[in-house]
N, C-alpha and C positions, 0 to 999 in steps of 0.2 A: 801400449807399446807394440812394436812390430814383432811378429812371431810367425813361425811355421808349426801348424798343429794338425792333430787328427780330430776332425769334427764328429766322426761316428765310425764304429768298426765296420769293415767290409771284407769278409774272408775271401771272396772270389776276386775282387777288383780293389786291391789295397789303395791304389792311388786315387779312387773315387772319393775317399774321405780326406784327402790331403788339402789343406787350406793354407794359403799364403795371405796374411792379413793382419788384423789388429786383435790384441787381447788386453784385458784390464792389467794395470800395474799390479805387481804382486805385493801381498802383505808380507811383512818380515817378523816372524815369531821370536820370542826370547831365545837367545842362544843360536840364532841363524843369522846368516849375512847376506846382503845382496852383492852380487858380482856383475859388473858390466861385461858382457860377453864380447870377446874379440875374434874368437874362432871357435868352431865346433865341428866334430867329424860325424860322419854318417856311419851307422852300424846296422847289420841285419836285425838287430833287436828293434830298430825303428820300423821296419817293414812288419815284423810280427805285431807290434802295437797297432798299426794300421789295419791289420787283419783281426785284431781283437784278441790276440793270444797273450796270456799273462796279464791281463788287465780287465777289471770289471767294466761293464757297460756304463755304470753310473759315474765312472771316473772321466768320461768324455764330456767336453772337449779337453784334450790333453796336448800341451805343447811337447813337441818331440825333441830328441836330442839326449843321449845318455852321458856324453862327456864334452869337455871344452876347456878353454883357458880364457882368462880376462883379468880384470882389475878391480880391487876393492875400493872403497870409498876414499881411503887415504892414499891411493895410487899404487899400492903393492900389487905386483903382477903375480898371479896364481894360476895353478892347475887344480881342476876339480877332481875329487875322488868320487866316483859314482855310487858306490855301495853305502847305502844308508842303513845303519843298524837301528834297532828298537831302543827306546829309552832304558838306560840302566845296563845294556849289554857290555860285557867285558870280554876281551880275547878276540880271536879270529872272527871278524864280522861276517865273513863269507859262510860261517857255520851258524849264524843266528837264524833260527827258523822263521823269524818275523822280519828279516832284512828285506830291503827293497832296493831296486835301482831307480834312479831318476827316470821319470816317464811312466812308472808303475803306480806309485801313490802320489808322487810329487811332480810338479811341472818341470819340463826339461830345459835344455840349453839352447834350443833353436830360437832365440829371442834376444831383444836388447838387454834384458836383465834376467838372471836366474837367482833364486834364493835357496841356500843350502845351509846344513848345520856348519857352525864355525869350524868344527873339527875336520870338515871334509874339504878344506882348502889347504893347499900346500904351496910354498914358495916356487915360482917358476925359475929354473936355472936361466941365468942371462944368456947362456950358449944356445937355448932353444928359442925359435920363433914362436909366436902364438899359434900358428897353423901346425908347427911340429908338435907343440905341447898338447894341442887338441886331439891328437891321435892316441894319446898314451893310456888314458884311464879305463878304456874298454879293451880295444884290440891288443895293444902292446902289453898291458898288464896281464890279460889273459894268457898271451904267449909266454910271458916271463914266469908266471906261476906254473903253467904246464911244464916248462923246460927245467927250471931251476928249483921248483919246490916239489913237483909231483913225480917227475920221470925218474929221478935218481940216475940219470945218465952222466957219464964222465967225458971230459975231454979226450978225444981219441977214438971214441965210439961213434957208431954210425946211426944217424937218425933220418927218417923219412917223413917229409911233409907232404900230405895229400892235398891237391888242389891249390898250388902255391901261387895264387894271384890276389886272393882277398887279404883284408887287413890283418887278421891273426896270422894267416900263413906266411905272408911276406915278413911279418915281425919275427916268426919263428926261424925263418931262413937267416935273417940278419943276426939274430941273437945267437943262434947255433953256430954260425961261422965265427962270430966275434969271441965265443967261448971256447973255440978249438975243437969242436965236433966235426965229423965229416957229414956234411949235409947233402941229402939226396932230396929230390922233389919231383912230384908229378904235376902234369898240366894237361888240359884237354886240347889246347892248340899250341902251335909253334911259338906264337907271340908270348903266351903264358909261360912256356918254358924258357924262352929267351929272357924274360923278366926275372924268373927265379935265378938263372945263371948270373944274370947282371948283379943281383943283390947278394950273391956269394955262394949259391949252391954249387957243390963240386961236380954234380952230375944231375941230369934231368932226364925224364922218362915220360912216354905217353901214359895216360891214365889206364891202369890195369896191366901195364907191361910187366913181363917177367924180369926181376932184377937180377944183376950179376951174382949177387950173394945175399943172404938174409941179413937183416938189420937189427940193432939193439933195441930201437924204439921207433914207434910210428905215432905222428901227431895228427889227430882226426878232428875235423870240424864238419865233415860232409855227411857221414852216415851211411845210409843203405847203398848208395851207388859205389862206395869205395871200401866198405867194411870187409868183404870177403878177401879183397886183395890186401888189405892191411893185416888180416890174420895170417895169410899165407906168406907174408913177407917177413915175419919175425923169426928170429933165432929162438932155440929153446931158452926159456927164462926171460924172453923179451917183454916189452910193455907197450900197450897202446894207451896213450893219454887222449882222452875225448872231451872236448869243450863245446860241441855242437853237432847238429844233425839236419843240415839244411835240405838234404834230399830225402829225409824220412828217418824216424827214430827206431825203426823195428826190423833190422836186418837179421838173418839167420845167426844165432849165437856161436855155432861151430863149437859146441861144448867138448866134443872129443879132442879136438886140436887144442882147446884151452887147457884141459887138464893133463893131457898126455905130454904136451911140451911145456907144462907149468908156466903158462902165460899169465900176465897180469893185465887187467883192464881197469884203468884209473879215471874217475871223473874229476873234472876241474872246472871251477866257475870263477870268473873274475879274479880278484886278488885283494889284498889287505892294503890299508893306507901305509903301513911300513914297507910292504913290497913295492908300492908305487914309488915311494921315496928312494928305495934301493935301485929301482929300474932307472930312474932319472939320473942317479948318481953314476950308474954303469953307463948310460948313454953318454953322459958328459965325459967320463974318462976315456971311453972307447971311441968317441967321435961318431957314434951311430945317430942316424936321423931316419925318421919314417919315410917310406916311399909314398909320396902324395901323387896319386894318379889323376886327380881332378881337383881344382880349387875353384870355387864359384862364390859369388856374393849370395848372401842368404836369400835375397830376393828371387834368385834362379834356383831355388832349392829343388823344385820338381825335376829339373834336368838331372840332378844327381840321384834323386830317388829313382828315376826311370832307368838310369844306367845300372844301378845296383840291381833293380828288378830284372833287368835283361841279362845279367851276368857280365856286363861290359865294364869289368873293373881291372885295374892294373895298379893296385895299391890303395890307399885310403882316399876317400872322398871328403873334402873339407869345405865348409861354409865359412866365409869371413864376413866381418863387419867393418 
């Protein structure tokens, strides 16, 4: 079958290991189902896989793609939940110490067919296109959990989204606006700030700029480059919710500010199947749609990878079949 996969890890030149070509048809274990992929979106996790982060060398070659949407053998249109829990696990699957995402242990969605546990498919709302639905189970689900499960923010409070042009950040802007929060966002360029404003941010600022007032919560996916600004931007008792560290994982902790102002720092990873169902219901009711910045046939996947590597993103990058 046709697929886009990582042939071998390359920490310094991740695209050197990217292959667009053929892979064997997948086997279907008991309790798993094959899904014919109609659309799949690109995530930063795919670049980490190409670098060999979070995956053992013996797992290569690995078909990339953490999330997607497609069709079951009986024609049912479905959305994929990317978090695969270990056998017998019950409860919040993101807390399973043996959980994995697609592309870590199991082949991913950038292919004609992907095989997943039967419990990892959810009905696709008719109101969502396959391209829209393909954006949800990594970036949008991460944003939904950050905002509605982890932050404890309430409508009317002020949230700051750092670097609001990537998939998680643009989702946070849209979800926050729809939920009645005052949404502020930072961006490195005027174009990125304009995108955030177009998606619903009430105000936008240059990266690191002094804000007009302190905020109730900051949403972080960037790490070292923005962490100091995030800490300085919080009200006493405020919260940082962090789901990524694309510019580095080890910023100064600023512990004096942390304890003196009684700040909270909360980690968040992906989300649960139930949260994905709630997210799709919310999007249906609120009329929300992901911002897709680039839509390409899977055969041109390298263009999308290069755009993400260069930071040239304005929403989600989606590959369609």
